[in-house]
C-alpha positions in Angstrom: -78.0 75.9 71.4 -74.5 75.1 71.1 -72.7 73.7 74.2 -69.5 75.6 75.3 -66.5 73.4 76.0 -63.6 74.9 77.9 -60.3 72.9 78.1 -58.0 73.2 80.9 -54.2 72.5 80.3 -51.2 73.1 82.3 -48.0 71.4 83.7 -48.0 68.4 86.2 -49.1 70.0 89.6 -50.2 73.3 88.2 -53.6 73.1 89.8 -55.9 72.2 86.9 -58.2 70.1 89.1 -58.4 72.9 91.7 -59.5 75.3 88.9 -61.8 72.8 87.6 -63.8 72.6 90.9 -64.0 76.4 90.8 -65.9 76.1 87.4 -67.9 73.2 88.8 -69.0 75.3 91.7 -70.3 77.9 89.1 -72.4 75.3 87.3 -70.0 73.7 84.7 -70.2 70.1 84.1 -66.4 68.9 84.5 -65.1 66.0 82.5 -61.9 64.7 84.1 -59.7 63.1 81.5 -57.4 61.5 84.1 -60.4 59.8 86.0 -61.6 58.5 82.7 -58.0 57.3 81.8 -58.1 55.3 85.2 -61.4 53.6 84.3 -60.1 52.9 80.6 -57.4 50.8 82.3 -59.8 48.4 83.7 -61.4 47.5 80.3 -60.3 44.0 79.4 -59.2 44.8 75.8 -57.0 47.8 77.1 -55.6 45.6 79.9 -54.7 42.8 77.5 -53.0 45.2 75.2 -50.9 46.8 78.1 -50.0 43.4 79.2 -48.8 42.4 75.8 -46.8 45.5 75.6 -45.2 45.5 79.0 -45.8 42.1 80.5 -47.9 40.9 83.7 -45.6 43.0 86.1 -47.9 45.9 85.4 -50.8 44.1 87.2 -51.7 44.1 90.8 -54.3 41.6 91.9 -55.6 41.4 88.2 -55.8 45.3 87.7 -53.4 47.7 85.9 -51.2 49.0 88.7 -50.8 52.7 87.4 -47.4 53.3 89.2 -46.0 50.2 87.6 -47.3 51.0 84.1 -45.9 54.6 84.5 -42.5 53.1 85.4 -42.5 50.8 82.4 -43.9 53.3 79.9 -42.2 56.4 80.9 -38.8 55.1 80.1 -38.6 56.3 76.6 -40.7 58.5 74.0 -41.5 55.1 72.2 -42.9 53.7 75.4 -45.1 56.7 75.9 -46.3 56.7 72.4 -47.3 53.0 72.8 -49.1 53.9 76.0 -51.0 56.7 74.3 -51.9 54.6 71.1 -53.3 52.0 73.8 -55.5 54.4 75.8 -56.1 57.6 74.2 -58.7 56.5 71.5 -60.8 55.0 74.3 -60.3 58.0 76.6 -61.3 60.4 73.5 -64.4 58.5 72.9 -65.5 58.6 76.4 -64.8 62.4 76.7 -66.8 63.0 73.5 -69.8 60.8 75.0 -69.6 62.7 78.3 -69.6 66.0 76.4 -72.6 65.2 74.4 -74.7 64.1 77.4 -73.7 67.1 79.6 -76.1 70.0 80.1 -74.9 73.6 80.1 -71.3 74.3 79.6 -68.5 71.8 80.1 -64.9 71.9 81.5 -62.5 69.4 80.0 -59.8 69.0 82.7 -57.0 67.2 80.6 -53.3 67.1 81.5 -52.5 66.0 77.8 -55.1 68.2 76.1 -52.9 69.2 73.3 -50.9 66.1 73.1 -54.1 63.8 72.7 -55.7 66.4 70.2 -58.5 67.0 72.8 -58.2 70.7 72.2 -60.1 70.1 69.0 -63.2 69.5 71.1 -62.9 72.7 72.9 -64.2 76.2 72.1 -61.6 77.8 74.5 -58.7 76.8 76.3 -57.3 77.8 79.8 -53.6 77.4 80.6 -53.1 76.9 84.4 -49.6 78.2 85.3 -47.6 77.6 88.3 -43.9 77.9 88.7 -41.9 74.8 88.4 -40.5 74.7 92.0 -44.1 75.1 93.4 -45.3 72.3 91.1 -42.4 70.0 92.3 -43.5 70.7 96.0 -47.1 69.9 95.2 -46.3 66.5 93.6 -43.9 65.6 96.2 -46.6 66.0 98.7 -48.5 63.5 96.6 -45.7 60.9 97.2 -44.0 61.2 93.7 -40.2 60.5 93.9 -37.6 63.1 93.2 -37.0 63.5 89.5 -40.5 62.3 88.5 -41.7 65.7 87.5 -38.7 66.1 85.1 -39.1 62.7 83.7 -42.9 63.1 83.0 -42.5 66.5 81.5 -39.8 65.5 79.2 -42.6 63.5 77.4 -45.1 66.3 77.2 -45.2 69.5 75.1 -43.4 72.3 76.7 -45.4 74.6 79.0 -44.7 77.7 77.0 -46.0 76.2 73.9 -49.0 75.2 75.7 -49.5 78.5 77.2 -49.2 80.3 73.8 -51.9 78.1 72.2 -54.3 78.8 75.1 -56.9 81.5 75.0 -56.6 82.3 78.7 -53.9 82.0 81.4 -54.7 81.6 85.1 -51.6 82.4 87.2 -52.0 79.7 90.2 -48.7 80.5 91.8 -49.9 82.1 95.0 -52.8 81.7 97.3 -56.2 80.6 95.9 -58.4 83.7 96.0 -56.4 85.5 93.2 -56.6 82.3 91.0 -60.3 82.1 91.8 -60.7 85.8 90.7 -59.1 84.9 87.4 -61.2 82.0 86.8 -64.4 83.9 87.6 -63.5 86.6 85.1 -63.1 83.9 82.5 -66.4 82.5 83.7 -68.2 85.9 83.3 -66.5 86.4 79.9 -67.7 83.1 78.6 -71.3 82.9 80.0 -72.8 84.6 76.9 -70.7 82.5 74.4 -72.8 80.0 72.7 
């Protein structure tokens, strides 16, 4: 039986993880690319490469300080490309491993789903949409400094492009019940797909 893999894409602060939790509640195995990325930073070979590229200032108590790495890497498209070359192969290998070991259907929660080429691992893709102002408020509540959303998004593919490439769109601009209803419709639609 073929395992169905549903990719989740969307802008920073759109609520991808909230939608992933909905699918988890209904029995999906969620593979969180961001969490995998955090673990990949602890691998000695990856850490050594990042220190070689950006210096020991990206370390805090011997571990990669993600905030310091982001400040260093997100200064230019070239820096982001270097970071992606250092971490994406290891992240993709781990994503593939987790998908292959999962039972039932899988939701791949990946902010850079298209940029990393991880959409090729998915049978269907959902784009989670929320207006920019709302996303800015959400990430400000997480402690991100003003302007960080615009800076990060300048290195990602545009939202409208990702939305166009997706099979489904969930509007997460209002309260959760409507978004959950949309996610449930997608879940029901995909239940019989193998």
